[in-house]
C-alpha positions, 0 to 999 in steps of 0.5 A, a space after each residue: 286363581 293361581 299366579 306366579 311371577 314371570 320375568 319377560 327377560 327369560 325364555 318361555 322355554 327355560 328349564 326353570 319355567 318348565 318346572 314351574 309350569 309342571 308344579 302348577 299343573 299338578 297343584 291345580 289338578 289337586 285343587 280341582 280348579 276350573 282353570 287349566 295350569 299356568 293360565 295366570 302369570 304376573 310380570 313386570 318391567 321397567 318403563 321410563 324409570 318406573 316398575 310396571 306390573 301386569 297380569 297375563 291370562 292364557 286360555 287353555 288352547 294357548 300352545 305358543 305357536 298359534 297367534 291369539 288375539 289380545 284384550 287389554 282390560 284396564 282397572 278403574 281408580 283406586 282398584 288394581 289389576 287383580 281386582 279388575 281380573 276377578 271383578 270382570 270375569 273376562 277370563 271365563 270368556 277368554 278360556 272359551 273363546 280362545 284369546 289372551 287377556 292382559 291386566 296392566 296396573 296403573 302407576 299413578 297415585 291410587 293406581 290411576 291412569 293418565 287420562 288427560 285431565 288436570 288431576 291425572 299423573 304426569 306418566 306416559 301410559 300410552 307409551 307404556 301400553 305400546 311397550 307392553 305390546 312389544 313385550 308381549 310379542 317377544 314372549 307370547 304368540 299373539 296376533 298383532 292385528 287383533 289387539 283390543 282395549 277395554 276398561 272400567 271407569 278411569 280404565 274406560 277413559 284410558 281406553 278412549 285415549 288409546 283409541 286416539 293415540 295408539 290406533 296403529 296398534 289398537 283395532 277396537 275399544 270398549 269403555 264401561 262407565 268411562 268416557 273421554 277427557 275433553 283435552 283428548 277429544 280436542 286432538 283425537 284423530 285415529 289413523 283408521 275408523 275406530 270400532 267403539 262400544 260404550 256401556 254406561 249407567 244413567 244413574 252413575 254416581 261417580 261419572 254421571 251420564 251427562 259428564 263431569 268437569 273435564 270428562 265428556 257426556 256419554 251422548 257427546 262421546 257417542 256422537 263424536 265416534 259416530 261422526 268420526 266413523 262417518 256412520 249414517 244410521 242408528 237404531 235403538 232396541 230394548 234388551 230383554 229384562 232377564 233379571 227383574 231384581 237388579 233395579 235396571 234395564 238396558 237399551 242398545 243404541 247401534 250406529 251402523 253403515 259406518 266407514 270400514 264397517 266400524 260400528 259404534 254401539 252404546 249399551 245404555 243401562 237405565 238406572 244403572 250405576 258405576 258398575 260392570 254389567 254381569 260382574 262379580 260384585 264380591 270383588 269391587 268395593 270402594 270405601 265410602 261410595 255407593 256404586 249403584 245398581 249392577 245390571 245382570 241382563 247382559 254380561 259385559 265381558 261376553 258382549 265386549 268380546 263378541 264386538 271385538 272379534 269382528 275387527 282387526 287392523 290391516 295386515 302388515 304386508 305389502 300389496 305385492 304380498 296380497 297379489 301373490 298369495 292373499 291369505 284371506 278374503 278382504 275388501 279394502 277401502 276405496 281410494 281416494 275417499 271422498 272422491 269426485 268422480 272416479 275412485 278405485 276399489 281393491 279386494 283379495 280372494 283367498 281362492 278362485 271364487 265367484 265374486 260380486 262387487 256392487 254399489 249400494 245406496 244408504 238404504 242398502 239398495 243395489 245401484 250398480 253391479 261392478 263385478 259379477 264373475 268367477 275370478 282367480 285367487 289374488 288381488 283385484 281392483 276396479 276403477 269406476 266413474 260415478 259421474 251420473 250419481 249425485 253427491 252423498 254417501 254410498 256403500 260398496 259390498 263384496 260377496 265371495 262364497 260365504 264372505 261378505 263385507 261392506 264399506 262406505 264411500 263418499 262422493 263430493 261434487 
C-alpha cells in the first residue's frame, strides 16, 4: 500500500500536491494495486511540544466536496499505526462503504497511549485527538457529526477514555480486546448517550476477560455502559460458527431499548485471544507473547462500521434552523427527562408527510397515540401529561414514511 508525506499546513489544491497525486496514480496503475490513487497519506503536526504522526486513508469516492464520516482506528501497545492499518484491514471496508479512516500514532514509550492507569505516560492524548479532528476539518471534507473511534488493546482503552472525555466530538466507539481504566470509569460522564460496541476473547492472555490491575472486567464495563445509556433489555445469540478451525466461537450480547437508541453490544469470543477478529495475522506479532486464537466467524472491521453508521451527533445548528429548513427527519430527546408528569417531545420533518408519534411501554406495546396526521415540513413539538400512568421507563416512537426512530423516557413520581 502506497503512502506519501502530507503536510497539513499546505493547501489541498497546491500544484506540488497535484503533481504527487498524478505520479502516485500512474504508479498504482502500473503496479495493478487494488487501491485507488492517493488513498493513503501520512501526516504530522506538533502538539504540546511533540511531533504527532498519523495516517489518513481516503476511499475511492472521496472528492473533496462531499462530507464523509471519519473512523479513528487506534493501535495497541508496542505496535504502530501502520501495523494497525494492515492488521485490521479496515481500509477495505472503508473503500466500499465510503468513509475515511485515520490511524494516529501513540507518543508514549513503545507507542503507548495515556489510558489513565499508573503506567500510562503523562501525555495529553485526549487533547491530541481533539486537535487532530480540527486539523482534519481544515484539510479534508469530513462530517463532524459522524466521527467515531475504535481501537485494539490499549487503543480500545483509549477509545473508552475518548467516549468519556471527548463525547462532544465522538458519536460512538468500539473496543477490541480493551476495556476501561478504573480511574476513567470513576469520573466518566459523557454529554450524550454513548453507543458502545465491545469485542473480547474469554481466553485473552494480555488483558484477561475478568480484568487486570487497574483495568475493568469486560462484564463490568458492559454493565457500566448499559446503565449509563439506561438500557432496559438484553438478549444473547450465538453467531454461526463459519470457521470450525479457528478454535473459538462467538456470542453476541445486545442491550437495546437504550436512551437515544444508543445500543451497547458485546461480541464475546469464547476461547478467543488478544486479537482482532478477521484481522490479517501476518501483520501483528509481539515478541515473546502468544496472543491466542483469532476468530474468523466475524470480521471486526465490518461489524464496527455497520454499528457506527447508525449514529451521529446532534447537528450543530439552532432550533431556528430546524424550524425554517430541516435537512432530515429527526426525533429529539424529550425534555425534561426524567419528568413528572409533563414533558415535551420535538421532531422535524424534512418534507410534508404523515407523522405518527406514539408512546410505548417497555415491551413495545402502543399505549397512547400523540400524533397521527399529515404535517408540513418543519419542526414540531408535542407537550403532554402522563398523570394517569405509573412511574417507570417508557419509549416514544416517530414514524414518517420510511423513517422510524425510537427514544427512551423516564417517568418518576
